[in-house]
C-alpha positions in Angstrom: -5.4 20.4 -0.8 -7.2 17.1 -1.3 -5.3 13.8 -1.5 -5.6 12.8 -5.2 -3.8 9.4 -5.2 -4.7 6.3 -3.2 -3.1 2.9 -3.3 -5.1 0.6 -5.5 -2.7 -2.3 -6.2 0.4 -3.7 -4.4 3.1 -5.4 -6.4 4.1 -8.0 -3.8 6.8 -9.5 -6.0 9.2 -6.6 -5.4 7.5 -4.9 -2.6 6.7 -1.7 -4.5 3.4 0.1 -4.0 1.8 1.2 -7.3 -0.3 4.3 -6.9 -3.0 4.8 -9.5 -5.5 7.6 -10.0 -8.8 6.5 -8.7 -10.9 6.2 -11.8 -14.2 6.0 -10.1 -16.5 8.8 -11.1 -17.5 11.0 -8.2 -21.2 11.6 -7.9 -22.9 14.3 -5.9 -23.9 11.5 -3.5 -21.4 9.4 -1.6 -21.1 5.7 -2.3 -23.3 3.7 0.1 -21.1 1.1 1.8 -22.2 -2.6 1.4 -20.3 -3.5 4.6 -19.0 -1.6 7.5 -15.5 -1.2 6.1 -16.3 2.4 5.1 -16.2 3.3 8.8 -12.4 3.0 8.5 -11.6 6.7 8.3 -8.1 7.8 7.4 -7.0 10.3 10.2 -4.2 11.5 7.9 -6.5 12.6 5.1 -5.3 16.1 5.2 -1.6 15.3 5.0 0.5 16.8 2.2 2.2 15.0 0.7 -0.2 12.1 1.2 1.0 9.5 3.7 2.4 6.4 1.9 1.4 2.8 2.7 3.6 0.8 4.9 6.7 -0.6 3.2 6.7 -4.4 2.8 8.9 -6.7 0.8 6.4 -9.3 -0.4 3.2 -11.1 0.2 4.4 -12.8 3.4 5.5 -9.5 4.8 2.1 -8.0 3.9 0.3 -10.9 5.7 2.6 -10.3 8.7 1.6 -6.6 8.7 -2.1 -7.6 8.6 -1.6 -9.9 11.5 0.1 -7.1 13.6 -2.8 -4.7 12.9 -5.4 -7.3 13.9 -3.5 -8.2 17.0 -3.3 -4.6 18.0 -7.1 -4.4 17.7 -7.3 -7.5 20.0 -5.7 -5.5 22.8 -7.8 -2.3 22.6 -10.7 -3.2 25.0 -9.2 -5.6 27.5 -8.3 -2.8 29.9 -12.0 -1.9 30.3 -13.6 -5.3 30.7 -10.8 -7.0 32.7 -10.9 -4.4 35.5 -14.7 -4.7 35.8 -14.5 -8.5 36.0 -12.6 -8.4 39.3 -13.8 -5.1 40.6 -15.2 -6.4 43.9 -11.9 -8.2 44.6 -9.9 -5.1 43.7 -12.1 -2.8 45.8 -11.9 -5.1 48.8 -8.2 -6.0 48.7 -6.8 -2.6 47.8 -9.3 -0.9 50.1 -10.5 1.5 47.3 -12.8 4.4 48.3 -15.9 4.8 46.2 -14.6 7.9 44.5 -11.5 6.0 43.3 -13.6 3.3 41.7 -15.6 5.9 39.8 -12.4 7.6 38.6 -10.8 4.4 37.5 -13.8 3.4 35.4 -14.1 6.9 33.9 -10.5 8.1 33.3 -9.6 5.7 30.4 -12.7 6.6 28.4 -12.2 10.3 29.0 -8.6 10.0 27.7 -9.8 8.4 24.5 -11.3 11.8 23.7 -8.4 13.9 25.1 -5.7 12.2 23.2 -7.5 11.4 20.0 -6.7 14.8 18.4 -3.0 14.3 19.0 -2.8 11.1 16.9 -2.7 12.8 13.4 -0.2 15.4 14.7 2.1 12.7 16.0 1.7 10.6 12.8 2.8 13.6 10.7 5.9 14.0 12.8 7.0 10.4 13.3 4.9 8.2 11.0 1.8 6.2 11.9 3.7 2.9 12.3 6.1 4.4 14.8 3.3 6.1 16.8 1.5 2.8 17.0 4.7 1.1 18.2 5.0 3.8 20.9 1.4 3.4 21.8 1.7 -0.3 22.3 4.8 0.3 24.5 2.8 2.7 26.6 -0.1 0.3 26.8 2.2 -2.6 27.9 3.8 -0.4 30.5 0.4 0.8 31.7 -0.9 -2.8 32.0 2.2 -3.8 34.0 2.0 -0.8 36.3 -1.7 -1.0 36.9 -1.8 -3.8 39.5 1.5 -2.8 41.2 1.8 -2.0 44.8 3.9 1.0 45.8 5.5 0.6 49.3 3.9 3.0 51.7 1.3 4.2 49.2 -0.6 1.0 48.4 -2.2 0.1 45.0 -4.1 3.3 44.3 -1.3 5.5 42.7 -0.3 2.7 40.3 -3.9 1.9 39.4 -4.4 5.6 38.5 -1.1 6.0 36.6 -1.4 2.6 34.8 -5.1 3.1 33.8 -4.3 6.6 32.5 -1.4 5.4 30.4 -3.6 2.6 28.9 -6.3 5.1 28.0 -3.9 7.5 26.3 -2.3 4.6 24.3 -5.7 3.2 23.2 -6.8 6.6 22.0 -3.8 6.8 19.6 -4.5 3.3 18.3 -8.2 4.0 17.9 -7.5 7.0 15.6 -4.6 5.6 13.5 -5.4 1.9 13.0 -8.4 2.4 10.7 -6.4 4.5 8.3 -3.6 2.0 8.1 -6.0 -0.8 7.5 -7.7 1.2 4.7 -4.4 2.4 3.2 -2.4 -0.9 3.3 -5.1 -3.3 2.3 -7.3 -1.6 -0.4 -7.5 -4.8 -2.3 -8.6 -6.8 0.8 -10.6 -4.1 2.6 -13.6 -6.2 3.3 -11.5 -9.0 4.9 -9.2 -6.8 6.8 -11.9 -4.3 7.9 -14.0 -7.2 9.2 -11.0 -8.8 11.0 -10.0 -5.5 12.6 -13.5 -4.6 13.9 -14.2 -8.1 15.1 -10.8 -8.1 16.9 -11.8 -5.0 18.9 -15.1 -6.6 20.0 -13.3 -9.8 20.7 -10.8 -8.0 23.0 -13.7 -6.9 25.2 -15.1 -10.4 25.3 -11.8 -11.9 26.2 -11.2 -9.5 29.0 -14.6 -10.2 30.5 -14.4 -13.9 30.0 -10.9 -14.8 31.1 -10.0 -12.4 33.8 -12.0 -14.1 36.6 -10.8 -17.6 35.7 -7.2 -16.3 36.0 -8.1 -14.8 39.3 -9.6 -18.2 40.4 -6.6 -20.1 39.3 -4.0 -17.8 41.0 -6.0 -16.3 43.9 -4.6 -12.9 43.1 -6.5 -10.1 41.3 -3.1 -8.6 40.5 -2.1 -11.7 38.5 -5.5 -11.5 36.7 -4.7 -7.9 35.6 -1.0 -8.5 34.9 -2.0 -11.3 32.5 -3.2 -8.8 29.9 0.2 -7.3 29.6 1.5 -10.5 28.0 -0.5 -10.2 24.7 0.3 -6.5 24.5 4.0 -7.2 24.9 3.9 -9.9 22.2 2.3 -7.4 19.8 4.9 -4.8 20.7 7.7 -7.2 19.8 6.0 -8.3 16.6 5.4 -4.7 15.5 8.9 -3.5 16.2 10.6 -4.6 12.9 7.7 -3.2 10.9 7.9 0.2 12.5 11.7 0.5 12.6 12.2 0.0 8.9 9.7 2.7 7.9 11.1 5.8 6.2 9.0 8.9 7.1 9.2 12.2 5.3 8.0 15.6 6.4 4.2 16.2 6.1 2.0 19.1 6.8 -1.7 19.4 7.2 -3.8 21.5 4.8 -7.4 21.9 6.0 -9.9 22.7 3.3 -13.6 22.2 2.9 -16.5 22.1 5.4 -16.1 23.3 9.0 -17.8 20.4 10.8 -18.0 22.4 14.0 -20.5 24.7 12.5 -22.7 22.1 11.0 -26.0 21.1 12.6 -25.9 17.7 11.0 -22.4 17.1 12.4 -23.6 18.0 15.9 -26.6 15.7 15.6 -24.3 12.8 14.6 -21.8 13.7 17.3 -24.5 13.8 20.1 -25.8 10.5 18.9 -22.2 9.2 19.3 -22.0 10.7 22.8 -25.1 8.9 23.9 -24.1 5.6 22.5 -20.6 5.9 24.1 -22.2 6.6 27.4 -24.0 3.3 27.2 -21.2 1.3 25.5 -18.4 2.0 28.0 -20.8 1.7 30.9 -21.5 -1.8 29.7 -17.8 -2.6 29.7 -17.3 -1.0 33.1 -20.4 -1.9 35.1 -22.3 -4.9 33.6 -20.2 -7.5 35.4 -20.5 -5.7 38.8 -24.3 -5.3 38.2 -24.6 -9.0 37.6 -22.5 -9.9 40.6 -24.6 -7.5 42.8 -27.7 -9.4 41.7 -26.1 -12.6 43.0 -24.4 -14.0 39.9 -21.0 -15.6 40.7 -17.9 -14.0 39.2 -17.2 -16.8 36.6 -20.8 -16.8 35.3 -21.0 -13.0 35.2 -17.8 -12.9 33.1 -19.3 -15.5 30.7 -22.6 -13.6 30.4 -20.7 -10.4 29.6 -18.6 -12.3 27.0 -21.6 -13.7 25.3 -23.3 -10.3 25.3 -20.2 -8.8 23.6 -20.1 -11.7 21.1 -23.7 -10.7 20.2 -22.4 -7.1 19.9 -20.1 -8.5 17.1 -23.1 -9.8 15.2 -24.9 -6.5 15.5 -21.8 -4.6 14.3 -21.5 -6.9 11.3 -25.1 -6.7 10.0 -26.4 -3.3 11.2 -24.2 -1.1 9.0 -25.0 -3.0 5.8 -28.7 -2.7 6.6 -28.4 1.0 7.4 -26.5 1.6 4.2 -29.2 0.1 2.0 -31.4 3.1 2.7 -30.9 6.9 2.2 -32.7 7.4 5.5 -31.5 5.7 8.7 -34.1 7.1 11.1 -35.9 3.8 11.9 -32.8 1.7 12.5 -31.1 4.4 14.6 -34.2 4.7 16.8 -34.8 0.9 17.2 -31.2 0.0 18.2 -31.0 2.9 20.6 -34.2 1.8 22.4 -33.0 -1.9 22.3 -29.7 -0.8 24.1 -31.3 1.4 26.7 -34.1 -1.2 27.4 -31.6 -4.1 27.5 -29.5 -2.2 30.0 -32.5 -1.4 32.2 -33.8 -5.0 32.0 -30.4 -6.3 33.0 -30.9 -4.4 36.3 -34.7 -4.7 36.8 -35.7 -7.8 34.8 -36.2 -11.3 36.3 -32.9 -12.9 37.0 -34.0 -16.2 35.4 -34.1 -14.3 32.0 -30.8 -12.5 32.5 -29.3 -14.2 29.4 -32.2 -12.7 27.4 -31.8 -9.2 28.8 -28.0 -9.2 28.2 -28.5 -10.7 24.8 -30.9 -7.9 23.9 -28.4 -5.4 25.2 -25.5 -7.0 23.2 -27.4 -7.0 19.9 -28.6 -3.5 20.5 -25.2 -2.1 21.6 -23.2 -3.6 18.8 -25.7 -2.3 16.3 -25.9 1.1 17.9 -22.1 1.6 17.9 -21.8 0.4 14.3 -24.6 2.6 12.9 -23.2 5.6 14.9 -19.8 5.1 13.2 -21.5 4.5 9.8 -23.1 7.9 10.0 -19.6 9.3 9.5 -19.7 8.1 5.9 -23.4 8.4 5.2 -23.6 12.0 6.3 -20.5 13.3 4.4 -19.6 13.7 0.8 -15.8 13.2 0.8 -13.0 11.6 2.8 -11.7 14.9 4.2 -15.0 15.9 5.7 -15.4 12.3 7.0 -12.0 12.6 8.7 -12.9 15.9 10.3 -16.3 14.5 11.5 -14.6 11.4 12.8 -12.2 13.6 14.8 -15.0 15.7 16.2 -17.0 12.5 17.1 -14.1 10.9 18.9 -13.0 14.0 20.8 -16.5 15.0 21.9 -18.0 11.5 21.8 -15.5 9.8 24.1 -14.9 12.9 26.2 -18.5 13.4 27.1 -19.4 9.7 26.7 -17.2 9.0 29.7 -19.8 10.7 31.8 -21.9 7.6 31.5 -19.5 5.5 33.6 -19.0 8.4 35.9 -22.8 8.8 36.5 -23.3 5.1 37.1 -20.5 5.0 39.7 -21.8 8.1 41.5 -25.4 6.9 41.5 -24.3 3.5 42.9 -22.1 5.2 45.5 -24.9 7.6 46.5 -27.8 5.1 46.5 -26.1 1.8 47.3 -27.6 0.0 44.3 -27.7 0.1 40.5 -31.5 0.9 40.3 -30.9 4.6 39.6 -28.5 3.6 36.8 -31.3 1.6 35.2 -33.5 4.6 35.1 -30.6 6.7 33.8 -30.1 4.5 30.8 -33.8 4.3 30.0 -33.4 8.1 29.7 -30.1 7.9 27.8 -31.6 5.3 25.4 -34.6 7.5 24.7 -32.4 10.6 24.0 -30.2 8.4 21.7 -33.3 7.4 19.8 -34.3 11.1 19.4 -30.8 12.2 18.2 -30.4 9.0 16.1 -33.7 9.9 14.4 -32.4 13.4 13.6 -29.0 12.2 12.6 -30.6 9.5 10.3 -32.3 12.0 8.0 -31.0 12.1 4.5 -28.9 15.2 4.9 -25.2 15.9 4.6 -22.6 17.9 6.6 -22.1 21.2 4.7 -25.5 21.0 3.0 
């Protein structure tokens, strides 16, 4: 059963949500998004009855809700970039074996895929707002636990447990947040979609840029990692009144339409997502250590990574709009995939004097690649239900297999003693991404 009603107007005077039938005529072709807000896929698209927007009592409460959602986004990538910013210090002080470093950089990405399918199930049972609250509680606890030292056991058990908790919590937020943004702000979707996606990129930049300065100021890598529990705890407290006052009825899932798992187009898009995730999360996990191994000091390395991620924001803002202007995205998919793979390799092999150029190329390419891969969800599907199923497939498979990128970089570095092999790896991954991006970019749709 398809969801037939979507919120189109919110009466902020009395807090009621007015649902109206979407009067837009449905054509045989999907609407081409002018901006990247159509990548905001509602994970609860199959819910019956349809999930209601968050209850608010006025314009001020609606603005407060928007602030909470953006602040959640601002906490979703710090766990990746903060750890890599002080990885040499953590490895030395905690006496981490090579295999442990590989696992710690791989586990959170793997769990993004493992826990993503659970998010809609939990939302139907408890409500999306309360699941987000629980996820932020787990994220805060994980960030607090991660740097702890257990008497007699050292830092390693807490690092494993805290990192795993963070990965699971971020997975739930990744899936549910876009739907809430789309459902609660249909009249300000461009603004909120832009703020939400920018906040996620900014979180990675903040983690990369501020972790090492905190370490320099305190002299403790544990303090540098504990620091990121503070903003997570603040968001947890801010979200608490929003989640507590929600009333949640019983919902069930009715799955109709295309089976994305049997669609060649869906698999081409998903493999494109896998390959971009391999590069994207390897950048978060390994770019700072790569730069430091090349002789860049910790503070400068963090700044370079932050600037590269800021350039990712620019790519993510403009690439989807460019891709959506055309029925065929083969050229842009190919170009941004080669930019990313080439930028990664040049960051390892290129002259160090031009490192800002190489990492800038990597940032623009990676941001554009991630954004166009997500945009394929809407451009290759005809309706919201198919888009939701394709999104679930892409997140489960994409993040699950995409975590092999960080795993391979770590193993290659451990086995060879340098990142040179990783540079060759990502030349190959970038080339494969270009091949599958070319195929995914053809003017075809999931289900024919």
